[in-house]
C-alpha positions in Angstrom: 23.4 -5.7 10.7 20.1 -4.7 11.6 17.3 -7.7 12.6 14.7 -8.5 10.4 11.6 -9.4 12.2 8.9 -11.2 10.0 5.6 -10.9 11.9 2.3 -13.1 9.6 -0.5 -14.8 10.8 1.6 -18.2 10.6 5.2 -19.2 11.6 6.8 -20.9 8.6 7.0 -24.1 11.7 2.9 -26.0 13.2 3.2 -27.0 16.5 0.8 -30.5 17.3 0.0 -32.4 20.7 -0.5 -36.0 20.4 -1.3 -36.4 23.8 1.2 -35.2 25.7 4.0 -35.4 23.0 4.5 -32.3 21.6 5.7 -32.0 17.8 7.1 -29.6 14.9 7.0 -29.5 10.8 7.5 -27.4 8.7 4.6 -25.4 7.4 3.7 -25.9 3.8 1.9 -22.7 3.2 3.3 -20.1 0.8 4.4 -17.1 2.6 6.3 -19.6 4.4 7.8 -21.4 2.0 8.2 -18.4 0.1 10.9 -16.4 2.4 11.8 -20.3 4.0 13.9 -20.3 0.9 15.0 -16.7 1.3 18.6 -17.6 3.4 20.0 -15.2 5.5 19.0 -12.1 4.1 19.5 -10.3 7.3 19.8 -12.4 11.0 16.0 -12.8 11.4 13.2 -13.4 13.8 9.5 -14.9 12.9 7.1 -13.6 14.8 3.4 -15.5 15.1 0.5 -18.0 15.7 2.5 -22.1 15.9 -0.8 -23.3 14.9 -2.3 -24.9 18.1 -5.2 -23.0 20.6 -3.3 -22.3 23.8 -6.6 -23.8 25.1 -4.7 -27.3 24.7 -1.8 -26.2 26.1 -0.6 -25.7 30.1 1.1 -23.2 30.4 4.8 -25.4 31.2 3.8 -26.4 27.5 4.2 -22.8 25.8 7.3 -22.4 28.0 8.5 -25.3 26.4 7.5 -24.5 23.1 8.7 -21.4 23.1 12.3 -22.1 24.2 12.1 -24.5 21.2 10.8 -22.3 18.6 12.9 -19.7 19.4 16.3 -22.0 19.0 15.0 -21.7 15.1 14.0 -18.6 15.1 10.3 -18.5 15.7 8.2 -16.6 18.4 5.0 -17.8 19.4 1.8 -15.6 19.5 -0.7 -18.0 21.2 -4.8 -17.8 20.3 -7.1 -19.2 22.0 -9.9 -21.4 20.1 -12.4 -18.5 20.0 -10.3 -16.1 19.0 -9.3 -18.5 16.2 -12.8 -19.4 15.3 -13.6 -15.1 15.3 -10.1 -13.9 14.4 -9.4 -16.0 12.1 -12.2 -17.8 11.0 -14.9 -14.7 11.6 -12.9 -11.5 10.4 -10.0 -12.7 8.4 -11.7 -15.2 6.6 -15.2 -14.2 6.5 -15.4 -10.5 6.1 -11.4 -9.8 4.4 -11.1 -12.6 2.3 -14.2 -12.9 0.2 -14.4 -8.9 0.1 -10.9 -8.3 -1.9 -11.3 -11.5 -4.1 -14.9 -9.7 -4.5 -16.8 -12.3 -3.5 -19.4 -9.7 -1.6 -22.3 -11.6 -1.2 -20.0 -14.3 1.0 -19.2 -11.7 3.3 -19.6 -11.2 6.8 -20.4 -8.5 8.7 -20.0 -9.1 12.6 -19.2 -6.8 15.7 -17.2 -9.4 17.2 -15.5 -10.3 14.6 -13.8 -7.1 14.3 -13.5 -6.6 17.8 -11.1 -9.9 18.1 -9.7 -8.6 14.8 -8.3 -5.9 16.4 -7.5 -7.1 20.4 -5.3 -9.9 18.3 -3.7 -7.2 16.4 -2.7 -5.5 19.7 -1.6 -8.4 21.0 0.4 -8.8 17.9 2.5 -5.7 18.8 2.9 -6.7 22.0 4.9 -9.5 21.5 6.8 -7.3 18.5 7.7 -4.7 20.3 9.7 -6.7 22.9 11.7 -7.9 20.1 12.4 -5.1 18.2 15.4 -2.4 18.7 16.2 1.0 17.1 18.0 -1.1 14.3 15.2 -4.0 13.4 13.7 -3.9 10.1 9.8 -4.9 10.8 8.5 -6.8 8.0 4.6 -7.6 8.6 2.8 -9.9 6.7 -0.9 -10.0 4.4 -5.0 -9.3 5.4 -4.6 -10.7 8.5 -2.6 -7.5 10.6 -3.6 -4.8 8.5 -3.7 -3.2 11.6 -0.2 -3.8 12.7 1.9 -1.4 11.5 0.0 1.2 13.1 0.4 0.1 16.7 3.2 -0.6 15.8 4.2 3.0 14.6 2.7 4.4 18.2 5.5 2.5 19.6 8.0 2.4 17.5 8.9 6.3 16.4 12.0 5.5 14.0 12.0 1.8 13.5 11.3 1.3 9.6 8.1 -0.9 9.2 7.2 -2.8 5.7 4.4 -5.1 5.0 3.0 -7.1 1.9 0.0 -7.9 1.2 -0.2 -11.2 -0.4 -3.9 -11.1 -2.3 -5.5 -8.5 -4.2 -6.4 -5.1 -2.8 -9.9 -4.3 -4.3 -11.4 -1.7 -6.6 -13.2 1.1 -4.5 -16.3 0.4 -4.9 -15.6 -3.0 -3.8 -13.5 -1.6 -0.5 -16.0 0.9 0.3 -18.7 -2.0 1.3 -16.2 -2.3 5.2 -17.6 -0.4 8.4 -13.9 -0.3 9.4 -12.7 0.7 5.9 -10.7 4.5 7.2 -9.5 2.2 10.1 -8.5 -0.6 8.5 -6.4 2.0 6.1 -5.0 3.9 8.4 -3.5 0.5 9.9 -1.6 0.4 7.1 -0.8 3.9 6.6 1.8 3.4 9.9 3.9 1.2 7.7 7.0 2.9 5.8 6.3 0.7 2.2 2.9 -1.0 1.4 4.0 -3.7 -0.9 1.3 -5.9 -3.2 1.6 -7.9 -6.5 0.6 -5.6 -9.2 0.6 -2.3 -9.8 -3.9 -3.0 -10.5 -3.2 -3.7 -6.2 -1.4 -0.2 -5.2 -3.5 1.8 -8.0 -6.9 0.5 -5.6 -5.4 1.2 -2.0 -4.2 5.2 -3.2 -7.5 5.4 -4.4 -9.1 4.5 -1.1 -7.2 5.9 0.9 -7.7 9.3 -1.4 -11.5 9.1 -1.4 -11.8 8.0 2.2 -9.1 9.6 3.7 -8.1 12.6 1.7 -4.3 11.8 1.2 -3.5 12.2 -2.0 0.4 10.9 -3.1 2.9 11.6 -5.8 4.5 9.2 -7.4 3.2 6.2 -4.6 4.4 8.2 -2.1 1.3 9.8 0.3 2.2 11.9 3.0 0.7 11.5 6.1 1.2 14.0 9.2 4.1 12.5 10.9 5.7 10.6 7.7 5.7 9.7 4.6 4.4 6.0 3.1 5.6 4.9 -0.6 3.6 2.3 -2.2 4.7 0.3 -4.7 4.2 -2.7 -6.9 7.1 -6.1 -5.8 5.3 -9.3 -7.8 6.8 -12.2 -5.9 8.3 -15.6 -6.9 9.3 -18.8 -6.8 12.4 -21.3 -5.4 12.7 -21.5 -9.4 15.8 -23.7 -9.0 14.4 -26.2 -6.4 10.9 -26.4 -9.2 13.4 -26.0 -12.3 15.3 -29.3 -10.4 12.9 -31.2 -9.4 12.6 -33.7 -12.5 16.6 -34.4 -11.5 15.5 -36.4 -8.1 15.1 -40.1 -7.7 12.5 -39.4 -5.7 10.3 -37.1 -8.5 11.4 -39.6 -11.8 9.5 -42.6 -9.9 6.6 -40.8 -9.8 6.5 -39.8 -13.0 6.7 -43.2 -14.0 4.3 -44.1 -11.9 2.3 -41.2 -14.2 2.5 -42.1 -17.3 1.6 -45.5 -16.5 -1.5 -44.3 -16.0 -1.5 -41.2 -18.2 -0.2 -43.2 -21.7 -0.1 -41.1 -24.7 -2.7 -39.1 -23.1 -2.6 -35.2 -23.5 -2.6 -34.2 -19.7 -4.6 -31.4 -18.7 -3.3 -30.3 -14.9 -5.4 -28.0 -12.2 -4.2 -27.9 -9.1 -5.5 -25.3 -6.9 -7.1 -25.1 -2.7 -10.6 -26.2 -2.5 -11.7 -21.8 -2.7 -14.5 -20.4 -4.4 -12.4 -18.1 -5.8 -10.4 -20.6 -7.7 -12.8 -20.9 -10.4 -13.2 -25.1 -10.2 -16.4 -25.0 -11.1 -15.9 -23.1 -14.1 -13.2 -24.6 -15.2 -14.7 -28.1 -15.1 -18.0 -26.5 -16.6 -16.1 -25.2 -19.8 -13.6 -29.2 -20.1 -17.3 -30.5 -20.1 -18.4 -28.0 -23.1 -15.2 -29.0 -25.2 -15.9 -32.6 -24.6 -19.5 -32.0 -26.0 -17.9 -30.0 -29.0 -14.4 -31.6 -29.6 -15.7 -35.8 -29.6 -12.8 -36.5 -32.0 -10.7 -35.9 -28.8 -11.9 -38.3 -26.7 -9.7 -41.0 -25.4 -6.8 -38.8 -26.1 -7.7 -36.4 -23.1 -7.4 -36.4 -19.4 -7.7 -33.7 -16.4 -6.2 -34.3 -13.4 -7.6 -32.2 -10.9 -5.7 -31.9 -6.8 -8.0 -30.0 -4.4 -6.1 -29.1 -1.9 -8.4 -29.4 1.7 -9.0 -25.5 2.6 -11.3 -24.6 5.2 -13.2 -27.7 6.0 -15.3 -26.1 8.7 -16.5 -23.5 7.1 -20.0 -24.0 4.6 -19.4 -21.9 1.3 -16.3 -24.5 1.6 -18.5 -28.2 2.1 -20.5 -26.6 -0.6 -17.9 -26.4 -2.8 -17.0 -29.4 -2.8 -20.0 -31.0 -3.0 -21.0 -29.3 -6.2 -17.3 -29.9 -7.6 -17.4 -33.6 -6.4 -21.2 -33.7 -8.4 -19.9 -32.0 -11.3 -17.0 -34.7 -11.7 -19.6 -37.7 -11.9 -21.9 -35.7 -14.2 -19.0 -35.4 -16.6 -17.6 -39.1 -16.0 -21.0 -40.7 -15.8 -21.6 -38.9 -19.3 -18.4 -39.4 -21.2 -16.1 -42.1 -19.2 -15.5 -45.8 -21.4 -14.4 -49.0 -19.7 -10.5 -47.9 -20.4 -10.8 -43.8 -20.5 -11.8 -41.6 -17.5 -11.7 -38.3 -18.3 -11.4 -36.7 -15.3 -8.9 -38.1 -11.9 -9.9 -36.4 -8.9 -7.8 -36.3 -5.8 -9.1 -33.8 -2.4 -5.8 -34.4 -0.2 -2.4 -32.9 0.2 0.1 -34.0 -1.8 3.9 -33.8 -0.9 6.2 -31.5 -3.5 7.6 -34.8 -5.2 4.5 -35.8 -6.5 3.3 -32.0 -7.6 6.0 -31.5 -9.1 5.7 -34.4 -11.4 2.0 -33.4 -12.2 4.0 -30.5 -13.7 6.1 -32.3 -15.8 3.7 -34.7 -17.1 1.3 -32.4 -17.7 0.9 -31.1 -21.0 -1.5 -27.9 -20.1 -1.8 -26.2 -16.8 -5.3 -25.4 -16.3 -5.8 -22.1 -13.9 -8.3 -20.6 -14.3 -9.2 -18.4 -10.4 -11.8 -16.3 -10.6 -9.4 -13.6 -8.9 -6.4 -14.4 -7.1 -3.0 -12.4 -5.9 -0.7 -14.1 -7.3 -1.0 -17.3 -8.6 2.1 -19.2 -7.7 1.2 -22.2 -9.6 1.4 -21.0 -12.6 5.2 -19.7 -12.0 5.4 -23.6 -10.7 4.7 -25.2 -13.9 6.5 -23.3 -16.9 9.8 -23.4 -13.7 9.2 -27.4 -14.3 8.9 -27.8 -17.9 12.5 -28.1 -18.8 12.8 -30.7 -20.7 8.9 -31.2 -22.1 6.7 -28.7 -23.3 3.7 -27.8 -22.1 0.8 -24.5 -22.4 -0.1 -22.4 -19.8 -4.1 -21.3 -19.3 -4.3 -18.3 -17.1 -6.8 -16.3 -16.1 -6.7 -12.6 -16.7 -7.5 -12.3 -13.0 -4.3 -14.0 -11.4 -1.7 -11.7 -10.4 0.6 -13.9 -13.1 -1.2 -12.7 -15.7 1.0 -9.5 -15.8 4.4 -11.0 -16.4 3.6 -14.8 -17.9 2.2 -13.1 -20.6 2.8 -16.2 -23.1 0.4 -17.9 -21.1 -2.7 -18.4 -22.9 -5.2 -16.5 -21.4 -9.1 -16.3 -20.6 -12.1 -15.0 -18.4 -12.5 -17.1 -15.7 -16.3 -16.7 -16.3 -16.2 -17.1 -19.8 -17.1 -20.8 -20.3 -16.2 -20.4 -24.7 -13.2 -19.0 -24.1 -11.9 -21.6 -21.5 -13.2 -24.2 -23.9 -11.5 -23.1 -27.2 -8.5 -22.9 -25.0 -7.6 -26.4 -24.3 -8.2 -26.6 -28.2 -5.5 -24.0 -28.6 -3.5 -25.8 -26.4 -3.9 -29.5 -27.8 -2.9 -27.9 -31.4 -0.3 -25.7 -30.6 2.4 -26.7 -32.0 6.2 -27.8 -30.3 8.3 -25.6 -31.2 5.5 -22.5 -30.0 5.5 -24.5 -26.8 9.0 -24.5 -26.2 9.1 -21.1 -27.0 6.8 -19.9 -25.3 8.1 -21.7 -22.2 11.3 -20.2 -22.9 10.2 -17.3 -22.3 8.6 -17.2 -19.5 11.3 -19.4 -17.1 13.5 -16.3 -18.4 11.6 -14.0 -16.6 10.7 -15.4 -13.9 14.1 -17.3 -13.5 15.4 -13.9 -13.5 12.9 -12.3 -10.5 12.4 -15.6 -8.2 12.2 -15.3 -4.8 14.9 -14.3 -3.2 14.8 -11.3 -5.9 11.3 -10.0 -4.1 12.3 -10.0 -0.8 15.7 -8.7 -1.4 13.7 -5.8 -3.6 11.4 -5.8 -1.0 13.7 -4.8 1.8 16.4 -2.5 0.0 13.4 -0.5 -0.5 12.1 -0.4 3.0 16.3 1.0 4.0 16.3 3.4 1.2 12.7 4.6 2.9 14.7 6.2 5.5 18.2 6.4 4.8 17.4 9.2 2.2 17.8 12.2 4.7 19.4 14.3 2.7 17.2 17.5 2.4 14.7 16.3 5.2 14.7 17.6 8.2 14.9 16.1 11.9 12.3 16.0 13.5 11.8 18.6 17.0 12.8 17.5 19.8 12.2 18.4 23.6 15.6 19.1 23.8 15.6 21.7 20.9 12.4 23.4 22.2 14.1 23.9 25.5 16.9 25.7 23.7 14.9 27.6 21.2 12.2 28.8 24.3 15.8 29.9 26.1 17.0 31.5 23.4 14.0 33.5 22.7 14.0 34.4 26.6 17.7 35.8 25.8 17.2 38.1 22.8 16.5 41.5 22.9 15.2 41.2 19.2 12.5 38.6 18.4 11.3 38.1 14.8 8.3 35.5 14.5 7.4 34.8 10.6 4.4 32.1 11.3 2.9 31.0 7.5 -1.3 30.6 8.4 -2.9 28.0 6.5 -1.8 24.5 7.3 1.0 26.1 10.4 -1.6 27.8 12.5 -5.3 26.6 11.4 -5.6 23.1 9.7 -5.6 23.9 5.9 -9.1 24.1 3.7 -9.8 24.7 0.3 -12.4 27.1 1.2 -11.5 30.8 0.7 -13.1 31.8 4.1 -13.3 28.6 6.2 -11.0 28.7 8.9 -11.3 32.3 10.3 -9.1 32.2 13.3 -10.3 31.2 16.7 -10.3 33.1 19.9 -7.1 31.4 21.4 -5.7 31.5 18.3 -6.0 35.5 18.1 -5.5 35.6 22.2 -2.1 33.3 21.5 -0.3 35.6 18.4 -2.0 38.7 20.3 0.2 37.5 23.5 3.5 36.9 21.2 3.0 40.3 19.5 2.7 42.2 23.9 6.0 40.0 24.6 9.1 42.9 24.4 10.9 43.2 21.3 8.9 40.5 19.6 7.6 41.3 16.6 5.2 38.6 14.9 4.8 38.8 10.8 1.8 36.4 9.0 3.0 35.2 6.5 0.1 34.4 4.4 -1.6 33.6 0.2 -4.4 34.9 1.7 -5.6 38.1 0.4 -5.3 41.6 2.2 -9.5 41.9 2.4 -9.6 38.7 4.8 -6.1 38.7 6.8 -7.0 42.8 8.2 -10.9 41.3 8.6 -9.1 38.9 11.2 -5.7 39.8 12.3 -5.7 43.9 11.6 -6.2 44.9 15.0 -3.3 42.9 16.0 0.1 45.3 17.3 1.6 42.5 14.5 2.8 43.0 10.5 1.1 41.2 7.4 2.0 39.9 4.3 -0.5 38.9 1.7 -0.9 37.0 -1.4 2.4 35.9 -0.8 4.2 38.6 -0.7 2.4 41.1 -3.0 0.9 43.1 -0.3 2.8 43.7 3.0 1.6 46.1 5.8 4.3 46.5 8.3 3.5 46.8 12.5 5.4 50.6 11.9 3.3 51.8 9.6 0.2 49.9 9.7 -0.7 50.4 6.2 -0.9 48.2 3.5 2.2 48.5 0.4 2.8 46.8 -3.0 5.4 47.5 -5.0 3.7 46.1 -7.6 1.1 47.7 -10.4 -2.8 46.7 -10.2 -3.1 46.2 -13.7 -3.1 42.8 -14.6 -4.2 42.1 -17.9 -3.2 38.7 -18.0 -5.7 38.0 -15.3 -8.7 39.1 -18.5 -7.0 36.9 -20.8 -6.6 33.5 -18.7 -10.4 33.2 -16.7 -12.0 32.3 -20.0 -9.6 28.7 -19.5 -10.3 29.0 -15.8 -14.2 29.5 -16.2 -14.4 26.7 -18.7 -12.0 23.7 -16.8 -14.1 24.6 -13.5 -17.6 24.8 -15.9 -16.2 20.6 -16.6 -15.2 19.5 -13.3 -17.7 19.5 -10.5 -16.6 21.3 -7.2 -13.8 23.0 -8.2 -14.1 27.0 -8.1 -11.6 29.9 -8.7 -10.4 32.3 -6.4 -9.3 35.8 -7.7 -6.5 37.8 -5.5 -5.3 41.0 -7.0 -2.7 39.6 -7.9 -3.0 35.7 -8.7 -6.0 33.3 -9.9 -5.9 30.7 -8.4 -8.2 27.5 -9.5 -9.6 25.0 -6.3 -9.7 21.5 -7.0 -10.1 19.5 -3.2 -13.6 18.4 -3.7 -13.4 17.4 -7.3 -13.2 13.3 -7.6 -9.8 12.2 -7.3 -9.6 10.4 -10.7 -11.0 13.3 -12.7 -8.9 15.9 -10.9 -5.4 14.1 -11.6 -7.2 14.5 -15.1 -7.8 17.7 -14.9 -5.0 19.0 -13.7 -2.8 18.2 -16.0 -4.8 19.1 -18.7 -5.0 23.1 -17.2 -1.3 23.0 -16.4 -0.5 22.2 -19.6 -2.7 24.7 -21.2 -1.7 27.5 -18.6 2.2 26.4 -19.8 1.2 27.1 -23.1 -0.5 30.2 -22.3 2.0 31.9 -20.1 5.3 30.9 -21.3 6.0 34.2 -22.6 4.8 36.0 -20.0 6.5 37.1 -16.5 3.5 34.0 -14.7 3.7 31.0 -13.1 1.7 28.5 -12.5 2.3 26.8 -8.9 0.6 23.4 -7.6 -0.4 23.3 -4.1 -2.1 21.5 -1.4 -5.3 20.8 -4.2 -4.8 24.3 -5.7 -3.2 25.4 -8.7 -2.3 29.4 -8.5 -1.3 31.4 -11.4 0.2 34.4 -10.6 3.7 36.7 -11.5 6.6 35.5 -10.7 8.7 38.3 -9.3 5.7 37.4 -6.3 7.1 35.4 -3.5 7.4 35.1 0.3 10.9 35.2 0.3 11.5 38.8 -1.2 8.5 39.9 1.2 10.9 38.6 4.3 13.8 40.5 3.3 12.3 43.1 3.2 11.6 43.1 6.5 14.4 41.9 7.5 16.5 44.7 6.2 15.4 46.7 8.1 15.2 45.1 11.4 18.0 44.1 13.7 17.2 40.6 15.7 18.7 38.0 17.2 16.2 35.6 17.4 14.5 34.7 14.3 11.2 31.6 13.5 9.8 30.7 10.8 7.6 28.3 10.2 6.0 27.0 7.4 3.7 23.9 5.4 4.0 24.4 1.7 5.8 25.1 -1.3 5.8 28.9 -0.9 7.3 29.1 2.4 10.4 27.2 0.8 11.1 30.5 -0.1 10.9 32.4 3.1 13.4 29.7 4.8 15.8 30.5 2.2 15.5 34.2 3.0 15.8 33.5 6.8 19.2 34.4 8.6 21.7 31.3 8.9 21.5 31.1 12.6 17.2 31.4 11.9 15.2 28.5 13.2 13.6 27.6 10.5 10.7 24.6 10.9 8.5 22.6 8.4 4.8 21.3 8.9 4.6 17.9 7.5 7.0 15.6 6.0 8.7 15.8 2.8 11.9 17.0 1.1 12.3 21.2 2.7 15.0 23.6 3.4 14.2 23.6 6.8 16.1 22.9 9.6 13.4 21.2 12.2 10.1 19.3 11.5 6.6 19.2 13.6 4.2 16.6 13.0 1.1 18.7 12.4 -0.8 21.7 13.7 -0.6 21.5 17.1 2.2 20.4 17.4 3.3 24.7 16.2 0.2 26.0 18.9 2.0 23.9 21.5 5.9 25.5 20.4 4.4 28.8 20.1 2.1 28.5 23.3 5.8 28.4 25.0 7.4 31.0 23.9 4.4 33.3 24.7 4.9 32.2 28.8 
């Protein structure tokens, strides 16, 4: 079975040193907890930082740690104190974390942090490639390593690479604030599969890649130069059985008994989070304070237990947050507590699993109101733990889990009136309704637990490249050398070459990409080879092709086959009638849509009309294109016309016009022992189908095609033609 290599910022094992003694302990991070519960998906190897600065270790100790961790299928990436400060505390948690959670005012833009981030991502790459083989599946995790997929792709051309983001991906308006936005997007696009918790995050990513890099997607698949990237949502789950069965443990029962002695008959609100400004702890405390103000009848009948797990204690923003939280708790307790009642119980520490699950079991209400959260597994853990007693989940609509836990009471985390009202609703909710809501949520999260999440992601990653039906093979040195030899040995050679996207980079501007002097010389050189005929097969109009290439000893096919100018006859001809009355009927429709769509325009050819929208804002283009297609399909369904969608265009033309028919006409009069066709878009599929079985057909770019081979881009086409010409 293929080796699964997991790459994340932290290993699931933490290394520490006291004196000269090295010790190892299991990590408690969310990713470590999630993947540790997934056993034997494949042979696994985990690569990450072991949690100790290499400054504190001797070379011998690093060797010993590496040896010991390998026994547990882990490989360390050692980082210095400076790297930890600039990479982890700096760029990861000072730049990406606040911005991705919509706290732009907390975001730091330091070039030295960015340089450290790039260097560490390369360091992770260097370690990973040492352990990867041709069958490896590589799964990269989280915002710390967003450049890693591209770095791996440079070294590992055929391996399957997946990436999962465990935090929100922000909207374009937020993401565009990053000076390094394009580099991060390109880094992610090195993967074959990109996973996000919910589709909103995937949608934000697709929007950013479109608006910043110009990459469009079709059903969540982005076509980049040398491969395709599938973007999808995979909502992470929990180890459901672990939490559902926790209350059966003797240790947990003892913890529950101890808590019951404190809470007695009071309604208990539990609030469990890392102490992080994204979690909305201050806002929920203010909402609880308002609830106490407005509902004195519940004094001494309710209490809140806040478990705040320490996080990034050396960062000023977190230190300030702790101070503000503790001051507010003091004010609430000072205003409302009595000799035998304290409204807020506060714990600032990490607690073991048994205590956490005891809190869940005792809690009548879970108040989870992050201002922004990728998923929030605490909400799912609380629901899983409510096996014997009912409970109510109050959940922020800004948490990714809100889309799955629809039976929770959802609130706006910034609206303290809304949260205070939700607390009252939860207290007064009948037990039968509580049980019904919990039962529905339990059914959902038990069916899609952490194992299901990991299995789905791995299955999707495997399927991306295992389905190679109709996908051309990348042409390699061996095939190129054979092609050159066959070309040289052949007496009669025929080359069919598309223009835009094949010989020049594509542009939606009809007159923008005239051939360079080097390209003209290359085509001329090919055409002068004895026994060789070159044919340019283009969607461009005949006047443009004549102006650019008409002086060369080649054949030209214009408007996808509507016009042909053979090398021998030296004049343009067509079998179509020049009377195109349908244009007059459709031009007002196109004009109407152009007026409503800034930056779009209509190009009129003799036998077709083309609506261009390359410079139109993505979301508007999606809407207008669909509207226009429906309108045109309705108007043309009784005519001999087709509506074709190309690269940022809609083209209307007679259905009997295609490159394949024009190519067949030229082939009919030829006797060639070497035929090659090269093209990049849907119109060139007709060209490929028209070629003889022994012909060499090459698709430029990626995606399904009936061509035999593919190349990554225009530069590789020109390189191949240069080899044939010399």
